[in-house]
C-alpha positions as a Markdown table, in Angstrom:
| # | Residue | x | y | z |
|---|---|---|---|---|
| 1 | Met | -0.2 | 0.2 | 0.4 |
| 2 | Glu | 3.0 | 2.3 | 0.9 |
| 3 | Ala | 4.9 | 1.8 | -2.9 |
| 4 | Gln | 1.5 | 2.4 | -4.4 |
| 5 | Ala | 0.7 | 5.6 | -1.9 |
| 6 | Gln | 5.0 | 7.0 | -2.7 |
| 7 | Gly | 3.6 | 6.1 | -7.0 |
| 8 | Leu | 0.8 | 8.8 | -6.6 |
| 9 | Leu | 3.0 | 11.3 | -4.7 |
| 10 | Glu | 6.1 | 13.3 | -7.6 |
| 11 | Thr | 8.9 | 14.5 | -5.9 |
| 12 | Glu | 9.3 | 16.5 | -9.4 |
| 13 | Pro | 8.0 | 19.9 | -9.2 |
| 14 | Leu | 4.9 | 21.2 | -11.2 |
| 15 | Gln | 5.1 | 21.4 | -15.3 |
| 16 | Gly | 3.0 | 23.2 | -17.9 |
| 17 | Arg | 0.0 | 21.9 | -18.1 |
| 18 | Asp | 0.2 | 21.0 | -13.9 |
| 19 | Glu | 0.7 | 25.0 | -13.2 |
| 20 | Asp | -2.0 | 25.5 | -15.4 |
| 21 | Ala | -4.3 | 23.4 | -13.9 |
| 22 | Val | -4.1 | 24.2 | -10.4 |
| 23 | Ala | -3.7 | 28.6 | -10.9 |
| 24 | Ser | -7.1 | 28.0 | -13.0 |
| 25 | Ala | -8.7 | 25.5 | -10.2 |
| 26 | Asp | -10.5 | 27.4 | -7.4 |
| 27 | Phe | -9.5 | 26.6 | -4.1 |
| 28 | Ser | -11.0 | 29.5 | -2.4 |
| 29 | Ser | -14.2 | 28.2 | -1.4 |
| 30 | Met | -12.8 | 25.6 | 0.4 |
| 31 | Leu | -10.8 | 27.0 | 3.1 |
| 32 | Ser | -12.1 | 29.0 | 6.0 |
| 33 | Glu | -11.3 | 32.8 | 6.6 |
| 34 | Glu | -8.2 | 31.4 | 9.3 |
| 35 | Glu | -7.0 | 28.9 | 6.7 |
| 36 | Arg | -6.5 | 31.8 | 4.1 |
| 37 | Glu | -5.0 | 34.1 | 6.6 |
| 38 | Glu | -2.0 | 31.4 | 8.0 |
| 39 | Leu | -2.3 | 30.7 | 4.3 |
| 40 | Lys | -1.3 | 33.8 | 3.2 |
| 41 | Thr | 1.1 | 34.4 | 6.1 |
| 42 | Glu | 2.6 | 31.3 | 4.5 |
| 43 | Leu | 3.0 | 32.8 | 1.0 |
| 44 | Val | 4.2 | 36.2 | 2.8 |
| 45 | Gln | 7.5 | 34.3 | 4.9 |
| 46 | Leu | 7.7 | 32.0 | 1.6 |
| 47 | Glu | 8.6 | 34.9 | -0.4 |
| 48 | Asp | 11.1 | 36.7 | 2.5 |
| 49 | Glu | 13.1 | 33.5 | 2.5 |
| 50 | Ile | 13.8 | 32.8 | -1.1 |
| 51 | Thr | 14.4 | 36.9 | -1.5 |
| 52 | Thr | 17.0 | 36.0 | 1.4 |
| 53 | Leu | 18.1 | 33.0 | 0.1 |
| 54 | Arg | 18.6 | 34.8 | -3.2 |
| 55 | Gln | 20.4 | 38.0 | -1.6 |
| 56 | Val | 22.8 | 35.2 | 0.3 |
| 57 | Leu | 23.9 | 33.7 | -3.0 |
| 58 | Ser | 24.6 | 36.4 | -4.9 |
| 59 | Ala | 26.6 | 37.3 | -2.1 |
| 60 | Lys | 28.9 | 34.3 | -2.1 |
| 61 | Glu | 29.2 | 34.0 | -5.9 |
| 62 | Arg | 30.8 | 37.9 | -5.9 |
| 63 | His | 32.8 | 36.3 | -3.0 |
| 64 | Leu | 33.6 | 33.3 | -4.8 |
| 65 | Val | 34.9 | 35.9 | -7.7 |
| 66 | Glu | 37.2 | 37.8 | -5.8 |
| 67 | Ile | 38.8 | 35.0 | -4.3 |
| 68 | Lys | 39.2 | 32.8 | -7.7 |
| 69 | Gln | 40.2 | 36.5 | -9.0 |
| 70 | Lys | 42.6 | 36.7 | -6.0 |
| 71 | Leu | 43.9 | 33.5 | -7.1 |
| 72 | Gly | 44.6 | 34.5 | -10.8 |
| 73 | Met | 42.2 | 32.4 | -11.3 |
| 74 | Asn | 39.9 | 33.2 | -14.4 |
| 75 | Leu | 36.9 | 32.5 | -17.1 |
| 76 | Met | 40.1 | 31.4 | -19.3 |
| 77 | Asn | 41.8 | 29.2 | -17.3 |
| 78 | Glu | 38.9 | 27.5 | -16.2 |
| 79 | Leu | 38.2 | 26.4 | -19.8 |
| 80 | Lys | 41.3 | 25.3 | -20.1 |
| 81 | Gln | 41.1 | 23.0 | -16.7 |
| 82 | Asn | 37.6 | 21.5 | -18.5 |
| 83 | Phe | 38.7 | 21.2 | -21.4 |
| 84 | Ser | 41.8 | 19.1 | -19.6 |
| 85 | Lys | 39.8 | 16.8 | -17.8 |
| 86 | Ser | 36.8 | 15.8 | -20.3 |
| 87 | Trp | 40.0 | 15.1 | -22.4 |
| 88 | His | 41.4 | 13.2 | -20.3 |
| 89 | Asp | 38.1 | 11.6 | -18.8 |
| 90 | Met | 37.5 | 10.9 | -22.8 |
| 91 | Gln | 40.8 | 8.8 | -23.5 |
| 92 | Thr | 40.7 | 6.2 | -20.4 |
| 93 | Thr | 37.0 | 5.4 | -21.8 |
| 94 | Thr | 36.5 | 1.9 | -23.0 |
| 95 | Ala | 34.9 | 3.5 | -26.4 |
| 96 | Tyr | 37.6 | 5.6 | -26.9 |
| 97 | Lys | 40.7 | 3.9 | -26.6 |
| 98 | Lys | 38.9 | 0.7 | -28.4 |
| 99 | Thr | 38.6 | 3.2 | -31.4 |
| 100 | Gln | 42.8 | 4.0 | -31.0 |
| 101 | Glu | 43.9 | 0.6 | -31.1 |
| 102 | Thr | 41.3 | 0.1 | -33.8 |
| 103 | Leu | 42.8 | 3.3 | -36.4 |
| 104 | Ser | 46.2 | 2.3 | -34.6 |
| 105 | His | 45.9 | -1.6 | -36.1 |
| 106 | Ala | 44.1 | 0.0 | -39.6 |
| 107 | Gly | 47.6 | 2.4 | -39.8 |
| 108 | Gln | 49.6 | -0.2 | -39.7 |
| 109 | Lys | 47.8 | -2.4 | -42.2 |
| 110 | Ala | 47.7 | 0.4 | -44.9 |
| 111 | Thr | 51.3 | 1.5 | -44.0 |
| 112 | Ala | 52.2 | -2.4 | -45.2 |
| 113 | Ala | 49.9 | -2.5 | -47.7 |
| 114 | Phe | 51.6 | 0.8 | -49.2 |
| 115 | Ser | 55.5 | -0.3 | -49.0 |
| 116 | Asn | 54.6 | -3.6 | -50.6 |
| 117 | Val | 52.8 | -0.9 | -53.5 |
| 118 | Gly | 55.6 | 0.9 | -53.7 |
| 119 | Thr | 58.1 | -2.6 | -53.8 |
| 120 | Ala | 56.0 | -3.8 | -56.6 |
| 121 | Ile | 56.3 | -0.3 | -58.5 |
| 122 | Ser | 60.7 | -0.1 | -58.0 |
| 123 | Lys | 60.6 | -3.9 | -58.5 |
| 124 | Lys | 59.0 | -3.7 | -62.0 |
| 125 | Phe | 60.4 | -0.3 | -63.3 |
| 126 | Gly | 63.5 | -1.5 | -62.4 |
| 127 | Asp | 62.6 | -5.0 | -64.7 |
| 128 | Met | 61.5 | -3.1 | -67.8 |
| 129 | Ser | 65.4 | -0.9 | -67.2 |
| 130 | Tyr | 66.8 | -3.9 | -67.4 |
| 131 | Ser | 65.0 | -5.1 | -70.2 |
| 132 | Ile | 65.1 | -1.7 | -71.9 |
| 133 | Arg | 69.1 | -1.9 | -71.5 |
| 134 | His | 69.4 | -4.6 | -72.9 |
| 135 | Ser | 66.7 | -5.8 | -76.0 |
| 136 | Ile | 68.1 | -5.4 | -79.7 |
| 137 | Ser | 65.9 | -2.3 | -80.7 |
| 138 | Met | 68.0 | -0.2 | -77.9 |
| 139 | Pro | 71.3 | -0.6 | -80.0 |
| 140 | Ala | 70.0 | 0.5 | -83.0 |
| 141 | Met | 67.7 | 3.3 | -81.1 |
| 142 | Arg | 71.5 | 4.6 | -79.0 |
| 143 | Glu | 72.8 | 4.9 | -82.3 |
| 144 | Asn | 70.3 | 7.1 | -84.0 |
| 145 | Leu | 69.7 | 9.3 | -81.2 |
| 146 | His | 73.5 | 9.4 | -81.5 |
| 147 | Thr | 73.6 | 10.0 | -85.4 |
| 148 | Thr | 71.1 | 12.8 | -84.7 |
| 149 | Phe | 72.2 | 14.3 | -82.5 |
| 150 | Phe | 75.9 | 15.0 | -84.2 |
| 151 | Arg | 73.4 | 15.5 | -87.3 |
| 152 | Leu | 72.0 | 18.9 | -85.6 |
| 153 | Pro | 74.3 | 20.9 | -86.0 |
| 154 | Thr | 74.9 | 20.2 | -90.3 |
| 155 | Ala | 71.3 | 20.2 | -90.6 |
| 156 | Tyr | 71.3 | 23.1 | -89.0 |
| 157 | Lys | 73.8 | 24.9 | -91.4 |
| 158 | Thr | 72.4 | 23.0 | -94.5 |
| 159 | Leu | 69.0 | 25.3 | -93.7 |
| 160 | Ser | 70.3 | 28.2 | -92.6 |
| 161 | Trp | 72.4 | 28.6 | -95.9 |
| 162 | Glu | 69.2 | 27.7 | -97.9 |
| 163 | Lys | 67.5 | 29.9 | -96.7 |
| 164 | Glu | 69.9 | 33.0 | -97.1 |
| 165 | Cys | 69.6 | 31.1 | -100.5 |
| 166 | Trp | 66.6 | 32.2 | -101.0 |
| 167 | Asp | 65.8 | 35.0 | -99.8 |
| 168 | Arg | 68.1 | 36.5 | -101.5 |
| 169 | Asn | 66.5 | 35.4 | -104.5 |
| 170 | Arg | 62.9 | 35.9 | -103.3 |
| 171 | Phe | 64.6 | 40.1 | -103.5 |
| 172 | Asn | 66.2 | 40.1 | -106.4 |
């Protein structure tokens, strides 16, 4: 029975519609004059207590700010400390540790894969270079390049002479 009674009593303050329902209810007709006066007195006392508590809280907040200023603590330092603590707390979580391990393992695998690809490419280029240097057509290609390189000056002189002759004939 007590568990049922506790379930009916709510410990949370009134919210939204509840406040509207209480505000719209007219309890004044059910109260005697004596009860009404007691409630008014209690209301005034509660309002005074709330005002006093707000003043005390405000004074304590001002005192807190003064102490922090004397200690050299400011908003930026507090933010840094909060961030550092939050970062540390996050790093100690199981999820962070598992993620870090997974990413580290993936990074190692990727590094190994790129290394293998690089080695394979180097080997392939080495094989191709050897094949090109020792192929049958390579000596012929070398000879053609050599001949072309040494004939260029002669060809240039010939072209220059032909151009000069053509220019002389054209203007005469």
